[in-house]
N, C-alpha and C positions, 0 to 999 in steps of 0.2 A: 504494500500500500504506500501511498504518498507520505511525505514528511512535512514540508512547509505548505500549509493550506491557508488561502485567503478566503474569508467568508464575506462576500459583498452584501451589505445589508446586515452585517453581523451584530448590530445593536437593536434590530427589530424583533418582533415577537417570535418569528420563526428562527431568524439568524442567531439569536442568543442561545437557543436550544441546540442548534447545530454546533456552535462554538463549544458549548459545554460537553457534548458527546465526543467531539474531536480531542479536546483536552484530556478527557478520561481515557482516550486511547493513545495518549502520549505523543501527540503531534505538536509541532510548532504552529500555533494558530494565530492568525492576524484577523482581528475583527475590524472590518472596514466600514466606516460610516461617514456621512457628510457633515454631521454636527461637530462643533468645536470639541466636544467630549461626549461620551455616552451618557444617556439619561441616568443609567445605573451602571456601576462598575461591571466590566465584562468578567467572564469566568476567570477565577484565579488560575494562572498559568498561560493565559492568552494576553496579547497586547492589542491595544486600540490604536488604529491609524485613521487619521482624518483624510478622506479623499471623496471626490464626488464623481460618479460615473459620467456626469454631463460635462465634466471639465477634464479633458485628457491630460493636461499638464500636472494634475494632482495624482495621477495613477502610476506613473512609471516607477517611482522609487519603491512603492509597496508591492508591485506585481512582477517586476522584471526577473526575480529569481524564484518564484513560487513553483511548486510541483503540482498544485491543484487549485482550482477555484470553485467555490459554491456560490452561485448567483441567486440570491433570494431577496432581491430588492422588492419592496412593496410599492407598486406604481401609483402615481397620481391619476386623476380622472379628468383633468382639464383637456379641452379640445386642442389647444395649442400651447406652446411655451415650455418652460423647463419642468413643469409638473405634469406634462402630458404622458400618456402611455408610450407614445413614439419616443420621447426623450429618454424615458427610463428603461423601457423593455426592448427597444430596438437600437437606437443610437447609442445608448449607454452601454449596452452589451458589446456593440462594435468597438467602442473605445476600450473596454476592458480586454477584449481579445487582442487588440493591437498593442496594448501596453504589456501584456504577458509575453515577454520576449522569448522565453523557452517554449517548450511544447507541453503545456499543462494539461492535466485531465480536468474536464469541466463538467459540473453538474448544474443544470439550469432548472429552477423551479418555475414552472408555467402554471397552468390550471386546466381543469376539465372544460369541455365544450368550446375550446378555441376554434374548432373546425365547424361550428354550427353557425352558418350564415344567417343573419337576421336576428340573432339572439339579443334580447333587451340590454344585456350588459355592454354590447358594442356601442350603445348610444352614449356611453361615458368615455368620450375621447377615442373611440375605436379600441377599447381595452382588449377585447379578444383578438381582433385583427392584428394589432401590433405585438401581442404576445406570440401569435402564430408566426409573424414575420421574424421575430427574434429567434424562435426555434429554427426557422429555415436558415438564418444567418449562421447559427451554430452548426447545423448539420453540414453545411457547405464549407466549413472552416478548415476541414482536414484534421482537426484536433480530436483526440479521444473524448467522447462526450456521452452524457446521459441526460435525457429530458424527462423530468418528473412532472406529471400533471396531477396534482393532488385534488381530491374531492373537496367539497365545501369545508373550509377549515374551521375547527373549533379550538378554543383557547384552553382546553383541558391540558394540564401539564403532564398527567399520567396517560400513557398510551393505552389504547384498547389491547386486548390479548393478542391480536394478530393483525396482519395487513394482507390484503389481497391486491394483486396487480392485474390490471385488465388492459386491453388494447382495442383500438378502433374508435375511441371517443364516443361511445354510445351509452355507457353506464353512468349512473349518478349515485351519489352518496356522500358521506362526510369522512373527514380524516382529522384526527387530533394533530396539533402542531408537534407534539412529542413524537408521534409515529412518523410524521413527515421528516423530522430531523433524523430519525433512525434510518429511513429509506435513503436519504441523501448521503449519510456517512457510509452505509453499506454499499451504495453505488460507487463510492470512491474506492472501497476496499476490494470489491469482487472483480475478478478478471472477466466475468461473463456479462457485466453491465454495460460496457461501452457500446455505442452504436445502436442504442434502443431508445424508444419513446413509449411511455406507458402511463396509465392512470393508476392512482393508488387510493385505496379506501380502507377504512377500519373494518376489521372482521372480529366477530365474537369468539372465534376459534383460533388457537395458536396454529401457525403454519406447520404442516408436517414435513416441509422441505427445508433444506439449508438455503441461505441467501444465494449462494452460488447456483444451486439448482433452480431457485425461483427466477433469477435473472436469466439463466440459461434456457429456460422454457419459453422465453419471449421470442417473438419474431424480430429479426433485425430490421432496421430501417432501410428503405430503398431511397437512396439519395440521388436526386436528379443531377446530372452533369451540366454545369453552367455552359 
């Protein structure tokens, strides 16, 4: 598994949990946020770095030597400008990929129903359309990547007993942020996770398979050649 991991959005509700799980697994973790300092201290053992995905000049020093990136930015919903989904979920991701000078492994947190044209959520600045566009940017980057589309997120800090992964963007359901953090961390750890896109939902039953087997059972993405 990777060693130096940057969690973009690492002071947010999901990012903080990802940071904590990575620290528990003894990684060098950089929690990256745009504020002058985190609202609350980041997990002991991690370091906070101020950078803004919308400002490329702030990203190079924190990302040039990383082994992995978890992109879990919480987008705005403005139609235009710096808090729009385009700025955060598409252009910001482009900036992060450009700043990561090595060949990092990337886990992108997207969401379910991004492929559903005409969904009401797309009225908020094209939220789903720009998330999907960001997914495509990552798929075509040539980097080892995993795209996680979580179900509707809940703020419960304790995960459900299990997680089920689906593909095709047809299912619906919820996912605790704790379970989303676990999925992200396992996607970095497992050799069978790169090159896949999947939806993730809470399950009342513990998974009978290992994470390697769970990711390995997924269909790999078919990436169009530009």
